C-alpha positions as CSV (number, residue, x, y, z in Angstrom):
1,M,105.7,130.5,127.9
2,N,107.5,127.1,127.8
3,K,105.8,124.8,125.2
4,T,105.7,121.9,127.5
5,L,104.0,124.0,130.2
6,T,101.5,125.3,127.7
7,L,100.7,121.8,126.5
8,A,100.2,120.7,130.2
9,L,97.9,123.6,130.9
10,S,95.9,122.8,127.8
11,L,95.5,119.2,128.8
12,V,94.3,120.3,132.3
13,V,91.7,122.7,130.7
14,L,90.5,120.0,128.3
15,G,90.2,117.5,131.2
16,A,88.2,120.0,133.2
17,A,85.9,120.6,130.3
18,S,85.4,116.8,129.8
19,S,84.5,116.4,133.5
20,A,82.0,119.3,133.2
21,Q,80.4,117.7,130.2
22,A,80.2,114.3,132.0
23,Q,78.0,115.7,134.8
24,F,74.5,114.2,134.7
25,F,71.5,114.6,136.8
26,L,68.5,112.5,137.7
27,R,65.6,114.8,136.8
28,G,62.0,114.0,137.4
29,S,58.6,114.7,138.9
30,F,60.1,114.3,142.4
31,N,62.4,117.3,142.0
32,G,60.7,119.4,139.3
33,Y,63.2,118.1,136.7
34,D,65.9,120.3,138.2
35,T,69.6,119.6,138.6
36,S,69.5,119.0,142.4
37,L,70.3,115.3,142.2
38,A,73.7,114.6,140.6
39,M,74.5,111.2,139.3
40,T,77.7,109.4,140.2
41,E,79.8,107.4,137.7
42,T,80.2,103.9,139.0
43,F,83.9,104.0,138.2
44,A,86.1,106.3,136.0
45,G,85.4,105.7,132.4
46,S,82.5,103.3,132.9
47,N,80.0,105.7,131.3
48,I,77.4,104.3,133.8
49,Y,76.0,106.7,136.3
50,T,73.7,106.1,139.3
51,A,71.5,108.2,141.6
52,T,68.8,107.4,144.2
53,A,65.9,109.7,144.8
54,T,64.8,109.5,148.4
55,G,62.1,110.8,150.6
56,L,59.4,109.8,148.1
57,T,55.9,108.5,148.9
58,A,56.0,104.7,148.8
59,G,53.8,103.3,146.0
60,Q,53.5,106.6,144.3
61,K,54.3,106.9,140.6
62,Y,57.1,109.2,139.4
63,T,58.5,109.9,136.0
64,F,62.1,110.8,135.3
65,L,65.2,110.8,133.0
66,A,68.9,111.3,133.1
67,A,70.3,114.4,131.4
68,N,73.0,116.9,131.5
69,S,72.3,120.5,132.5
70,D,71.0,121.6,129.1
71,Y,69.4,118.4,128.0
72,S,71.8,118.1,125.0
73,I,72.5,114.6,126.3
74,Q,69.7,112.5,127.9
75,S,68.4,109.0,128.3
76,G,65.6,107.6,126.2
77,A,63.6,109.6,123.7
78,P,62.4,113.1,124.2
79,F,59.1,113.3,126.3
80,Q,59.2,109.5,126.9
81,D,60.4,109.4,130.4
82,V,60.8,106.2,132.5
83,A,58.2,105.7,135.1
84,A,58.3,103.7,138.4
85,T,56.7,103.7,141.8
86,A,58.8,104.3,144.9
87,N,59.6,101.3,146.9
88,A,58.6,100.7,150.6
89,N,61.7,102.8,151.6
90,G,60.4,105.7,149.6
91,S,63.2,105.6,147.1
92,I,63.9,105.0,143.4
93,T,67.4,104.1,142.1
94,A,68.2,104.9,138.4
95,I,71.1,103.7,136.3
96,F,72.1,105.8,133.3
97,H,74.0,104.0,130.5
98,N,75.6,106.8,128.6
99,V,76.3,105.0,125.3
100,A,74.6,106.7,122.3
101,T,74.1,103.5,120.2
102,P,75.0,100.3,122.2
103,N,74.5,98.0,119.2
104,D,74.4,95.0,121.5
105,G,71.3,93.3,120.1
106,W,69.0,94.7,122.7
107,S,66.5,97.5,122.5
108,P,66.2,100.4,122.6
109,N,69.4,101.2,120.7
110,I,69.8,104.6,122.4
111,R,71.1,105.9,125.7
112,R,69.3,103.9,128.4
113,L,68.0,104.4,131.9
114,G,67.7,101.4,134.0
115,L,66.0,100.7,137.4
116,S,67.1,99.1,140.6
117,G,65.6,98.3,143.9
118,L,62.0,98.0,142.8
119,D,59.6,96.0,145.0
120,Y,57.4,94.8,142.2
121,S,57.7,92.9,138.9
122,Y,56.5,93.2,135.3
123,E,54.3,91.1,132.9
124,L,53.9,91.2,129.2
125,M,50.8,92.5,127.5
126,G,50.2,92.5,123.8
127,S,48.1,92.5,120.6
128,P,47.8,88.6,120.3
129,N,44.8,88.8,122.7
130,G,44.0,92.5,122.3
131,F,45.8,93.5,125.5
132,S,43.0,91.9,127.5
133,A,45.3,89.9,129.8
134,P,49.0,89.1,130.2
135,I,50.4,87.0,127.4
136,A,53.5,86.1,129.4
137,S,54.5,86.1,133.0
138,L,58.1,86.9,133.6
139,T,60.6,85.1,135.9
140,N,63.8,86.5,137.3
141,V,66.7,84.5,135.7
142,G,70.1,85.8,136.7
143,G,68.8,89.3,137.2
144,V,66.9,89.4,133.9
145,L,63.1,88.9,133.8
146,Q,62.3,86.3,131.2
147,G,59.2,84.6,129.7
148,V,58.0,82.7,126.7
149,V,55.2,84.0,124.5
150,T,53.5,82.6,121.5
151,L,53.3,85.1,118.6
152,A,51.7,85.1,115.2
153,A,53.8,85.7,112.1
154,G,54.1,89.4,111.3
155,N,53.8,92.5,113.5
156,N,53.0,92.1,117.2
157,D,52.5,95.0,119.5
158,L,53.9,94.4,123.0
159,V,54.0,96.4,126.3
160,F,55.6,95.5,129.6
161,R,53.5,96.7,132.5
162,K,53.8,96.5,136.3
163,V,51.9,93.3,137.4
164,G,48.2,94.2,137.3
165,D,48.8,97.9,136.9
166,W,48.5,99.8,133.6
167,S,49.7,103.0,135.2
168,I,53.4,101.8,135.0
169,T,54.5,100.6,131.6
170,I,57.7,100.1,129.5
171,K,57.2,100.8,125.8
172,E,59.4,101.1,122.7
173,N,62.0,103.5,124.1
174,F,61.7,102.1,127.7
175,G,59.5,105.1,128.6
176,D,56.0,105.1,130.0
177,S,54.7,106.9,126.9
178,G,55.3,106.7,123.2
179,N,54.8,103.8,120.8
180,N,54.2,100.2,121.8
181,I,57.1,97.8,121.1
182,A,56.6,96.6,117.6
183,Y,58.0,93.1,117.0
184,N,57.9,91.6,113.5
185,A,57.9,87.8,114.0
186,A,59.5,85.9,111.1
187,A,57.2,83.0,111.8
188,A,54.4,81.9,114.1
189,G,55.8,80.2,117.2
190,D,57.3,80.7,120.7
191,Y,59.6,83.6,121.5
192,L,61.7,84.4,124.5
193,V,61.1,87.8,125.9
194,K,63.8,89.3,128.2
195,L,63.5,92.5,130.3
196,D,66.8,93.7,131.9
197,L,65.6,96.4,134.3
198,E,69.0,97.5,135.5
199,G,70.3,97.7,131.9
200,G,67.2,99.7,130.7
201,R,66.8,97.3,127.8
202,Y,64.7,94.4,126.4
203,A,64.9,91.7,123.8
204,V,62.7,89.3,121.9
205,E,64.2,86.3,120.2
206,A,62.8,83.1,118.6
207,V,62.9,79.9,120.7
208,P,64.7,77.2,118.7
209,E,62.5,74.2,117.7
210,P,63.2,70.9,119.5
211,A,65.1,69.5,116.5
212,T,67.3,72.6,116.4
213,M,67.9,72.3,120.2
214,V,69.1,68.7,119.6
215,V,71.5,69.8,116.9
216,L,72.8,72.6,119.1
217,G,73.2,70.1,122.0
218,V,75.2,67.7,119.9
219,A,77.4,70.5,118.7
220,A,78.0,71.7,122.2
221,A,78.9,68.2,123.4
222,A,81.4,67.8,120.5
223,A,83.0,71.1,121.3
224,L,83.4,70.1,124.9
225,R,85.0,66.8,124.0
226,R,87.5,68.6,121.8
227,R,88.5,70.9,124.6
228,K,89.1,68.0,126.9
229,K,91.5,66.3,124.5
């Protein structure tokens, strides 16, 4: 056989194999964790896949994950599925970010499963008050839920929960079970908490002190003046 033709056929076979390996499914309590609900890549090479489970009972809790046929690739951590309640239309939309270690400064640093189209919000619970009441309310800022919380120096246990409802939570690996989020605060003070539902990720970062903000503002103004020259 012609070497060029052989190479072409090999590339076709490899391409087919890659396509097969890239097939993911939304598997959850709504379909017995089977492979009936295939996920669609948003565009070729994006590594972001979406699927919507429909015909669900509005307000009912469902647990789910994204995975290939044999679970060799899956979102989150094993046995720590994402949980959500179906919206008023009886649906849940999930977004699978198929990057093994994103390394983008957000957590968890694993393959993530985000949520879209929810008709409820989240609040932050934590150890500073013994989980007795929310320690921060969250406001939607550009599609990301954000709030400021005062933390003690050292380890602080945190959990996102559906407002007023402990049955739906987001913990360390974005799942409804597993360990709480353990955040080691370098110093006592205010911290900005961010929850990106569609991205399946969260972050906690120190809020700069007023003096630091002034310095940053002066630096930003100087940079702007330089650009205008």
